[in-house]
C-alpha positions in Angstrom: 0.0 0.0 0.0 1.4 3.4 -1.0 2.2 6.1 1.5 -0.7 8.6 1.9 0.1 12.3 2.2 -2.3 15.2 2.9 -1.3 18.5 1.3 -2.9 21.6 3.1 -2.2 24.7 1.1 -4.4 27.6 -0.1 -2.5 28.1 -3.4 -4.0 25.9 -6.1 -0.8 26.1 -8.2 1.3 24.8 -5.3 -1.1 22.0 -4.6 -1.1 21.0 -8.3 2.8 21.1 -8.4 3.0 19.0 -5.2 0.4 16.5 -6.6 2.6 15.9 -9.7 5.9 15.6 -7.7 4.4 13.4 -5.0 2.4 11.1 -7.3 5.4 10.6 -9.5 7.3 9.6 -6.3 4.7 7.0 -5.5 2.6 8.8 -2.9 -1.1 8.8 -2.6 -2.1 12.5 -2.4 -5.0 14.0 -0.6 -5.7 17.8 -0.6 -7.2 20.5 1.6 -7.1 24.2 0.7 -7.6 25.7 4.2 -8.5 25.1 7.8 -12.1 24.2 6.9 -10.8 21.7 4.4 -8.6 20.2 7.0 -11.6 19.8 9.4 -13.3 17.8 6.7 -10.1 15.7 6.0 -9.9 14.8 9.7 -13.1 12.8 9.3 -11.6 10.8 6.5 -8.7 8.3 6.2 -5.6 9.0 8.3 -2.6 10.0 6.2 1.0 8.9 6.9 2.3 12.4 6.3 0.9 15.9 6.1 2.4 18.9 4.3 1.0 21.9 6.1 1.3 25.5 5.0 2.1 28.0 7.7 -0.2 30.7 6.5 -3.8 29.9 5.5 -6.7 32.3 4.8 -8.7 31.1 7.8 -6.1 29.7 10.2 -2.5 29.7 11.3 -0.6 26.5 10.6 0.9 26.6 14.0 -2.6 26.5 15.5 -3.6 23.6 13.2 -0.5 21.6 13.9 -1.6 20.5 17.5 -5.0 19.7 16.1 -3.5 17.3 13.5 -1.2 15.7 16.1 -4.1 15.1 18.5 -6.3 13.6 15.9 -3.6 11.6 14.1 -0.6 11.1 16.6 1.2 8.8 14.2 1.0 11.3 11.2 4.3 13.1 10.6 3.9 16.8 9.7 6.2 18.8 7.5 5.6 22.6 7.6 5.8 24.6 4.4 6.1 28.4 4.4 7.2 31.4 2.5 7.2 33.4 5.8 8.8 33.0 9.1 12.4 32.4 10.2 14.3 30.2 12.6 12.1 31.1 15.6 9.0 29.9 13.8 10.7 26.7 12.7 11.8 26.0 16.3 8.3 26.6 17.5 6.8 24.3 14.9 9.3 21.5 15.9 8.3 21.9 19.5 4.6 21.6 18.6 5.3 18.2 16.9 6.4 19.0 13.3 9.0 16.7 11.9 10.6 19.2 9.6 10.2 22.8 8.3 10.6 23.6 4.5 10.9 27.1 3.0 9.0 28.2 -0.2 9.9 28.1 -2.9 11.0 24.5 -2.2 13.5 22.3 -4.0 11.6 19.1 -5.1 14.6 16.9 -4.3 15.1 18.4 -0.9 11.4 18.1 -0.1 11.3 14.4 -1.2 14.3 13.6 1.0 12.6 15.3 4.0 9.4 13.3 3.3 11.4 10.0 3.0 13.0 10.6 6.3 9.7 11.5 7.9 8.3 8.1 6.6 11.3 6.3 8.0 11.0 8.1 11.3 7.3 7.1 11.5 8.1 3.5 10.8 10.8 3.4 13.4 8.4 4.9 16.0 5.8 2.2 15.1 8.4 -0.6 15.4 9.5 0.7 18.8 5.9 1.0 20.0 5.2 -2.5 18.8 8.3 -3.8 20.7 7.2 -2.1 23.9 3.7 -3.6 23.4 5.3 -7.0 22.9 7.4 -6.6 26.1 4.4 -5.5 28.1 1.8 -7.9 26.8 3.5 -11.2 26.5 2.1 -13.5 29.1 2.0 -17.2 30.2 5.8 -17.4 30.0 8.9 -16.0 31.6 9.0 -12.3 32.1 11.0 -10.4 29.3 12.5 -8.0 31.8 16.2 -7.4 31.3 19.1 -5.1 32.1 22.1 -7.1 30.9 24.1 -6.1 27.8 23.6 -9.6 26.4 19.8 -9.3 26.5 19.9 -5.7 25.2 21.9 -7.0 22.2 19.5 -9.8 21.6 16.4 -7.5 21.8 18.1 -5.2 19.2 18.5 -8.2 16.9 14.8 -9.2 17.5 13.7 -5.6 16.6 15.7 -5.8 13.4 14.7 -9.2 12.1 11.1 -9.3 13.3 9.7 -7.1 10.4 11.1 -9.5 7.8 10.1 -13.1 6.9 13.6 -14.5 7.3 13.8 -17.9 8.9 15.1 -17.8 12.5 16.6 -20.5 14.7 16.2 -19.7 18.4 18.6 -21.5 20.7 19.4 -21.7 24.4 19.2 -23.8 27.4 15.8 -25.1 28.8 13.9 -22.4 30.6 16.0 -19.5 29.2 13.0 -17.9 27.5 13.1 -19.0 23.9 9.3 -19.1 23.6 9.2 -15.5 24.9 11.4 -14.4 22.1 9.2 -16.3 19.6 6.2 -14.4 21.0 8.0 -11.1 20.7 9.0 -11.7 17.1 5.4 -12.6 16.1 3.9 -9.6 18.0 6.1 -7.0 16.3 6.1 -8.6 12.9 3.7 -7.7 10.0 2.1 -11.1 10.6 0.9 -10.1 14.1 -2.8 -10.0 13.0 -2.5 -13.7 12.0 -2.3 -16.7 14.3 0.8 -17.9 16.1 0.7 -21.7 16.2 3.2 -23.6 18.4 4.1 -27.3 18.3 6.5 -29.4 20.3 8.0 -31.7 17.8 9.1 -34.1 20.5 5.5 -34.5 21.7 4.1 -35.5 18.3 3.7 -39.3 17.7 6.2 -40.3 15.0 3.5 -42.0 12.9 1.3 -39.0 12.9 3.6 -36.0 12.7 3.4 -35.9 8.9 -0.4 -35.4 9.0 -0.2 -33.1 12.0 2.1 -30.7 10.2 0.8 -30.8 6.6 -2.7 -32.2 7.0 -4.4 -35.3 5.6 -7.3 -36.2 3.4 -9.5 -39.3 3.0 -11.6 -40.4 0.0 -15.4 -40.2 0.1 -17.6 -42.8 -1.6 -17.1 -41.1 -4.9 -13.4 -41.1 -4.6 -13.1 -37.3 -3.9 -10.7 -35.9 -1.4 -12.2 -34.9 2.0 -10.1 -33.0 4.5 -9.4 -35.1 7.6 -6.9 -32.9 9.3 -6.2 -29.3 8.5 -2.5 -29.4 9.4 -0.5 -26.9 11.4 0.8 -25.1 8.3 -2.8 -24.3 7.3 -3.7 -23.3 10.8 -0.8 -20.9 10.8 -1.7 -19.4 7.5 -1.0 -15.6 7.4 0.8 -15.9 10.8 3.7 -17.7 12.5 4.5 -21.4 13.0 6.8 -22.2 15.9 8.5 -25.6 15.7 9.9 -26.3 19.2 12.4 -29.1 19.7 13.1 -29.1 15.9 16.0 -31.5 16.4 13.5 -34.2 17.7 11.6 -34.2 14.4 12.1 -37.5 12.5 14.6 -37.1 9.7 12.3 -38.2 6.9 9.8 -35.5 8.0 12.7 -33.0 8.1 13.2 -33.8 4.4 9.5 -33.0 3.6 9.7 -29.9 5.7 12.7 -28.7 3.8 10.8 -29.0 0.5 7.8 -27.2 1.9 10.0 -24.3 3.1 11.7 -24.1 -0.2 8.7 -24.4 -2.5 6.0 -22.8 -0.3 3.6 -25.7 -1.1 2.7 -28.7 1.0 1.0 -32.0 0.1 -1.5 -33.4 2.7 -1.1 -37.1 3.5 -3.2 -39.1 1.1 -3.5 -36.4 -1.6 -1.5 -35.5 -4.6 -3.0 -32.0 -4.7 -0.7 -29.4 -3.0 -1.8 -26.3 -1.2 0.1 -23.0 -0.9 1.7 -22.2 2.5 1.9 -18.7 3.9 3.4 -18.6 7.3 6.7 -17.6 8.9 8.6 -20.5 10.5 10.5 -20.1 13.7 12.5 -23.0 14.9 13.5 -23.6 18.5 16.0 -26.0 20.1 17.7 -26.4 23.5 20.3 -28.8 22.0 23.8 -27.8 20.8 23.2 -27.7 17.1 26.6 -29.0 16.3 25.9 -32.1 18.3 22.5 -32.5 16.5 24.2 -32.2 13.1 27.0 -34.5 14.1 24.8 -37.4 15.3 22.4 -37.0 12.3 19.3 -35.9 14.3 19.2 -32.6 12.3 19.7 -32.6 8.5 22.4 -30.2 7.4 20.4 -28.9 4.5 17.4 -28.2 6.7 19.6 -26.5 9.2 20.9 -24.0 6.7 17.3 -23.4 5.6 15.9 -22.7 9.0 19.0 -20.9 10.2 19.2 -17.8 8.1 19.7 -16.0 11.4 20.3 -17.5 14.9 19.1 -15.9 18.1 20.9 -17.4 21.1 19.5 -16.8 24.6 22.3 -16.7 27.2 21.7 -18.7 30.4 20.6 -16.8 33.4 23.9 -17.4 35.3 25.7 -15.4 32.6 23.5 -12.4 33.0 23.2 -12.0 36.7 22.2 -8.4 36.5 18.8 -9.6 35.2 18.1 -11.9 38.2 16.8 -9.3 40.7 14.6 -7.3 38.1 13.1 -10.6 37.0 12.5 -11.8 40.6 10.8 -8.5 41.4 8.5 -8.8 38.4 7.6 -12.4 39.4 7.1 -11.2 43.0 4.7 -8.5 41.8 2.7 -10.9 39.7 2.4 -13.8 42.1 1.8 -11.7 45.2 -1.1 -10.0 43.4 -2.5 -13.4 42.4 -2.2 -14.6 46.0 -3.7 -11.3 47.3 -0.6 -10.8 49.5 1.2 -7.6 50.3 4.9 -8.4 49.8 7.1 -5.4 49.1 10.4 -7.0 48.1 13.4 -9.2 49.2 15.7 -8.9 52.2 19.3 -8.2 51.4 20.2 -11.8 52.3 17.5 -13.1 49.9 18.8 -10.9 47.1 22.4 -12.1 47.6 21.1 -15.7 47.5 19.3 -15.1 44.3 22.3 -13.4 42.7 24.8 -16.1 43.7 22.8 -19.1 42.7 23.6 -20.6 39.2 20.0 -21.3 38.1 20.4 -24.5 36.1 16.8 -24.2 35.2 17.2 -20.6 34.1 14.3 -18.1 34.1 11.7 -20.8 34.5 13.3 -22.1 37.7 13.6 -18.5 39.0 9.9 -18.0 38.3 8.9 -21.2 40.1 11.1 -20.4 43.1 9.5 -16.9 43.5 6.0 -18.4 43.1 6.7 -20.9 45.9 8.4 -18.2 48.1 5.3 -16.0 47.9 3.2 -18.9 49.2 5.7 -19.5 52.0 6.2 -15.9 53.0 4.6 -14.7 56.3 6.1 -11.2 56.3 6.2 -8.2 54.0 9.6 -9.3 52.5 10.8 -12.5 51.0 13.6 -13.9 53.2 16.4 -16.3 52.3 14.6 -19.0 54.2 11.6 -18.6 51.9 13.7 -19.5 48.9 13.6 -23.2 48.0 16.9 -23.4 46.3 20.0 -25.5 47.2 23.5 -25.8 45.8 23.3 -29.5 46.2 22.5 -31.5 43.1 18.7 -32.3 43.2 17.7 -35.9 43.7 15.9 -37.6 40.8 12.2 -37.0 41.1 9.3 -39.0 39.9 7.2 -37.3 37.3 4.3 -36.7 39.7 6.7 -35.2 42.3 7.7 -32.4 39.8 4.1 -31.3 39.2 1.8 -28.9 41.0 -1.3 -30.2 42.7 -3.5 -29.3 39.7 -1.0 -30.8 37.3 -1.0 -34.0 39.3 -4.8 -34.2 39.2 -4.7 -33.6 35.4 -2.0 -36.3 35.0 -4.0 -38.9 36.9 -7.1 -38.0 34.9 -5.3 -38.6 31.6 -3.8 -41.9 32.8 -7.3 -43.1 33.9 -8.9 -42.0 30.6 -6.2 -43.7 28.5 -6.9 -46.9 30.5 -10.6 -46.6 29.9 -10.1 -46.1 26.1 -7.6 -48.8 25.7 -4.9 -46.3 24.8 -7.0 -44.6 22.1 -5.7 -41.1 22.3 -8.2 -39.6 19.9 -11.1 -41.0 22.0 -9.4 -40.0 25.2 -9.0 -36.4 24.0 -12.7 -36.3 23.1 -13.9 -37.6 26.5 -11.6 -35.2 28.3 -12.9 -32.3 26.2 -9.5 -31.3 24.9 -7.8 -31.3 21.5 -5.7 -34.2 20.4 -2.6 -32.1 20.1 -3.2 -30.7 23.6 -3.4 -34.3 24.9 -0.1 -35.2 23.2 1.6 -32.2 24.7 0.3 -33.1 28.2 1.4 -36.7 27.8 4.9 -35.5 27.0 5.0 -32.8 29.7 3.6 -35.1 32.4 5.9 -38.0 31.3 3.0 -40.4 30.9 4.0 -43.7 29.4 1.4 -44.1 26.6 
């Protein structure tokens, strides 16, 4: 879509000249001849830019400028005038104008100013989207950070998110890889589309092909009927996140490579392909060199999904992030528990900073959540923190779960027994999707 620009000038010849120059440069041009014309334009489509004459028959441009910025905060305004000097220009900039151009204007200089105004507008929108992503991401680790390593990573995210380049997100378990995937989707042009996530390790090997690409069956007349939509179709127009990509069967990796290259996929049971339109983000907690070496990740697929790598550093290597993260978790969980806890004692902060956090941000989140439940004062003490430098003893699957997760695990086990191990029927009876059931079986370490 072309950039829309509103020209507000009382001189018909100037408007005509600007229309020719701007149309030739690829702009969509709207016009208003005075303040009254601007009032009408404000009821119409919002322009990306506005060229505003300083002196109009019925109004002063400096009086109209705040009106434009209030109605259209994202519209960049360039002032045009044959009157006024430096003081007027400074006043216009203070009121929100991006630039100030003198009449008669040089077309090349004016176009450069407008191009920079467009670039400035886009940068502000990207920054705003990034802030929105940081503020609105939920159901995962907090994206709070202060360390230089995370600042560098966020800068990379901001640069690569607007494109459709394939990204490989790496890092230890619990470091926050899914948070980064959420951020990328939120600040990308695909953010109005769905974000679909799948744990490749949780998919049954004999069904992963159909889960990813869909499947069809034949009706009585031999015509194709959709059986499964497939994750690529579900993610159409949005983002598909392939977690644990190194756990995908190698033969399916070969088919995935063809789909990524050709942008077409064949459902299982059909020779008729469909076009794919989604961005693919791949995630792994494995050392990619090891996965390539032992053959669990195809080298050709690696180069296709790894146009750019985003590596999350472990929490122990960015200790300046620990206390800000802990404070964010404390605020969230104390509010949920309806408790008034103001912070951490000095001893507790020292303990948090000195611990190596093998489980990374996810472990820190769990520790703070438990500490909130244990705390009887207005500050978290060192004694409230359930962390130990000793290597943890091996736990059973049920011992690692919360009370609600344990109940859910037992319900799934019971239902699988009742259905003779039929996962599709078990999912129906439990009132959840089949993919959700697979993910829970994997997460709860159920032998099924």
